[in-house]
C-alpha positions in Angstrom: -51.4 184.5 204.8 -52.9 183.0 208.1 -56.7 184.4 208.9 -57.0 187.6 211.5 -53.9 188.9 211.1 -54.1 192.8 212.1 -54.2 195.5 210.0 -51.0 197.1 211.6 -49.8 193.3 210.4 -50.7 193.8 206.5 -49.3 197.2 206.6 -45.9 196.3 208.1 -46.0 193.7 204.7 -46.8 196.1 202.2 -43.8 198.3 203.7 -42.1 194.6 203.3 -42.8 194.1 199.8 -42.1 198.1 198.4 -38.9 198.0 200.6 -36.0 199.1 198.3 -32.9 198.7 200.8 -31.9 196.2 202.6 -32.6 198.0 205.9 -36.2 198.8 204.8 -37.3 195.0 205.0 -35.3 194.1 208.0 -37.2 197.2 209.7 -40.6 195.5 207.8 -39.9 192.3 208.9 -39.2 193.1 212.6 -43.1 195.2 212.6 -44.4 192.4 210.9 -43.3 189.8 213.4 -44.5 192.2 216.3 -48.1 192.0 214.6 -48.0 189.0 213.9 -51.0 186.7 215.5 -50.8 185.2 218.2 -52.7 181.1 217.3 -50.5 178.2 215.8 -51.3 179.2 212.5 -49.4 182.9 213.9 -46.8 181.1 215.2 -45.6 179.6 212.2 -45.6 182.8 210.3 -43.8 184.2 212.9 -40.9 181.2 212.7 -40.7 181.8 209.0 -40.6 185.5 209.7 -37.8 185.1 212.2 -35.7 183.0 209.7 -36.3 185.1 206.8 -35.3 188.2 209.3 -32.1 186.1 210.5 -31.2 185.5 206.9 -31.2 189.5 206.1 -29.1 190.1 209.0 -26.3 188.0 208.2 -26.1 189.1 204.5 -26.0 193.0 206.2 -23.1 191.4 208.5 -21.2 189.6 205.8 -21.4 192.9 203.2 -20.3 195.0 206.2 -17.1 192.9 206.7 -16.1 193.3 202.9 -16.3 196.8 203.0 -14.2 197.0 206.2 -10.7 195.8 207.2 -9.2 196.2 210.4 -5.6 195.9 211.3 -4.4 195.5 214.8 -2.5 198.6 216.3 0.9 197.7 216.8 3.2 200.3 219.2 2.1 203.6 220.3 0.1 204.9 217.3 -0.5 204.0 213.6 -0.1 205.9 210.4 -1.6 205.7 207.1 0.4 206.4 203.5 -1.5 207.7 200.7 -0.2 208.8 197.5 -0.7 208.4 193.8 0.8 205.2 192.4 4.2 205.1 192.0 4.4 208.2 194.1 7.1 206.8 196.5 5.0 205.4 199.1 6.7 201.8 198.9 10.3 203.5 199.1 8.9 205.8 202.1 7.8 203.0 204.0 11.1 200.8 203.1 13.8 204.1 204.3 11.8 204.5 207.7 10.8 200.7 208.9 11.7 197.3 208.3 9.3 196.8 205.8 10.2 195.4 202.5 7.4 196.1 200.1 7.8 195.3 196.5 9.0 198.3 194.9 8.3 198.4 190.9 8.3 201.0 188.0 4.8 199.5 187.0 1.9 201.3 188.6 -0.6 199.5 191.0 2.2 197.2 192.0 0.9 197.7 195.8 -2.2 195.5 195.5 -3.1 195.1 199.4 -1.5 197.2 202.6 1.9 196.5 203.5 2.9 197.2 206.9 6.2 198.3 209.4 7.1 200.0 212.3 9.7 202.4 212.8 10.8 203.8 216.5 10.7 207.8 217.3 12.9 208.7 220.4 11.6 205.4 222.1 7.8 205.8 220.8 6.8 202.9 218.3 4.8 204.4 215.3 2.9 202.0 212.8 2.7 202.6 209.2 0.6 201.0 207.0 0.7 201.7 203.1 -2.5 201.8 201.5 -3.1 200.5 197.5 -3.5 203.5 195.2 -6.5 202.0 194.3 -8.3 203.5 197.6 -11.1 200.9 197.7 -13.6 201.4 200.8 -11.6 197.7 202.2 -8.7 199.7 201.9 -9.9 203.1 203.3 -11.6 201.9 206.1 -8.1 201.1 207.6 -7.3 205.1 206.8 -10.5 206.2 208.9 -9.4 204.4 211.9 -5.9 205.2 212.3 -4.1 208.1 214.2 -3.0 210.1 211.0 -1.9 210.2 207.7 1.0 210.6 205.1 0.3 212.4 201.9 3.0 211.7 199.9 3.2 213.2 196.8 6.1 214.5 193.5 3.6 217.8 192.8 1.3 220.2 193.4 -1.2 218.8 191.5 -0.4 215.5 192.7 -1.3 217.0 196.1 -4.6 218.6 195.2 -5.7 215.3 193.8 -5.0 213.4 197.6 -6.9 216.1 199.5 -9.9 215.9 197.2 -9.9 211.9 197.4 -9.9 212.6 201.0 -12.6 214.7 200.8 -14.9 213.0 198.7 -14.6 209.3 200.6 -15.1 212.0 204.0 -11.9 211.2 206.0 -11.2 213.8 208.8 -7.6 213.0 209.9 -4.8 214.7 211.0 -2.4 214.5 208.0 1.4 215.9 207.1 2.1 216.5 203.6 5.5 214.6 203.1 7.6 215.5 199.4 9.4 212.2 198.3 12.8 213.9 198.3 12.7 215.1 201.8 15.0 213.7 204.6 14.5 211.1 206.5 14.9 213.3 210.1 12.5 216.2 208.8 9.5 213.2 207.9 10.1 211.7 211.2 9.5 215.0 213.2 6.7 216.0 210.9 4.8 212.9 211.4 5.2 212.9 215.7 4.2 216.8 215.1 1.1 215.4 213.2 0.1 213.0 215.9 -0.3 215.8 218.7 1.4 213.0 221.3 3.4 213.8 224.4 6.3 211.0 226.0 5.4 211.2 230.4 8.5 208.9 231.7 7.2 207.1 235.2 9.5 207.1 237.8 8.8 205.6 241.7 10.4 207.7 244.5 14.1 207.3 244.7 14.4 205.4 241.8 15.7 206.5 238.1 12.9 207.0 235.3 11.8 203.9 233.3 12.9 204.3 229.7 10.3 203.3 228.1 8.1 206.5 227.6 4.1 206.3 228.3 2.9 208.1 225.4 -0.5 210.0 226.3 -2.7 212.8 223.9 -1.3 215.9 224.5 -2.8 218.6 226.9 -3.2 215.0 229.1 -3.2 215.5 232.8 -1.6 213.3 235.7 -5.0 211.6 236.6 -5.0 210.5 232.5 -1.2 209.5 233.0 -2.2 207.9 236.7 -5.2 206.1 234.8 -3.1 204.4 231.6 -0.6 202.9 234.4 -3.4 201.7 236.1 -6.7 202.2 238.1 -5.7 202.1 241.3 -3.4 204.7 241.1 -6.5 207.1 240.4 -8.2 205.5 243.3 -5.7 205.8 245.6 -3.5 208.9 243.9 -2.1 211.3 246.8 -0.5 213.8 244.9 2.2 213.6 242.2 5.7 215.4 241.8 7.0 216.5 238.1 10.1 217.1 236.6 10.6 219.5 233.5 7.5 221.9 232.6 7.2 222.4 236.3 8.3 225.4 238.4 11.1 223.3 240.1 12.6 220.3 240.1 9.9 217.6 241.8 7.3 220.1 242.0 4.1 218.8 244.2 1.5 218.8 241.9 -2.7 217.6 241.5 -4.2 215.3 239.3 -5.5 217.8 237.0 -1.9 219.3 236.4 -1.3 219.1 232.7 2.1 217.3 231.0 4.3 218.1 229.0 5.9 216.4 226.5 9.2 214.5 227.7 7.8 215.3 231.7 8.9 212.9 234.7 6.3 211.6 236.8 6.6 210.5 240.0 3.0 209.3 241.1 2.2 209.0 245.0 -0.3 207.6 246.4 -1.9 207.1 249.8 
């Protein structure tokens, strides 16, 4: 230790030596760097401390990346399938989507997330089958998803799944699906769980677009306009709505709340 260090530096060094976690060490090192003396010996010390700090931060970053896994959302919504081993997750994924996961009578066949997409009345919904190991690296995908399917064979399995979600502090909308339910009912249940609406935009004098604008339930005309293009909000004059309005093509303002399958015509001025 160089001479002429301050009392504050010594205290920070003690914090570093007594630190039990990486975060505590990082905080103490940052304090040591701030309190290091300004003479030449202090400059060398500060350099060494900064190198040590950079190494700790890199280790922290690497640990976080190992514990999390992000799968880019494709389509309008991302939903995870959770279930105990051999509960029918892979079977459901293959029936609903274009995915072809390995299906076996052996437990824990799914070792990594399997991905597929299905169409619900023009809305693309991405499904991700989560391995039954429920490792943190896989559950990080669940945390960033739009909703969860709990697939089960018995009430006891369903109870276990809910306990797993609670213990891992997963707070997501979920739908309970028994393996023998009909596919159309399953699709409808998934859609209801997502709390989304479809809005079909149109230009004056033209037919509505075939591809729907997918928004959260409770969205307004302004929300829809912003999703189409920011200029639609900036130069918004009024809109016309077909569907939930009092009459076809009713003139409405930007705060009008849209409903599922509404047709929206935005006018700018």
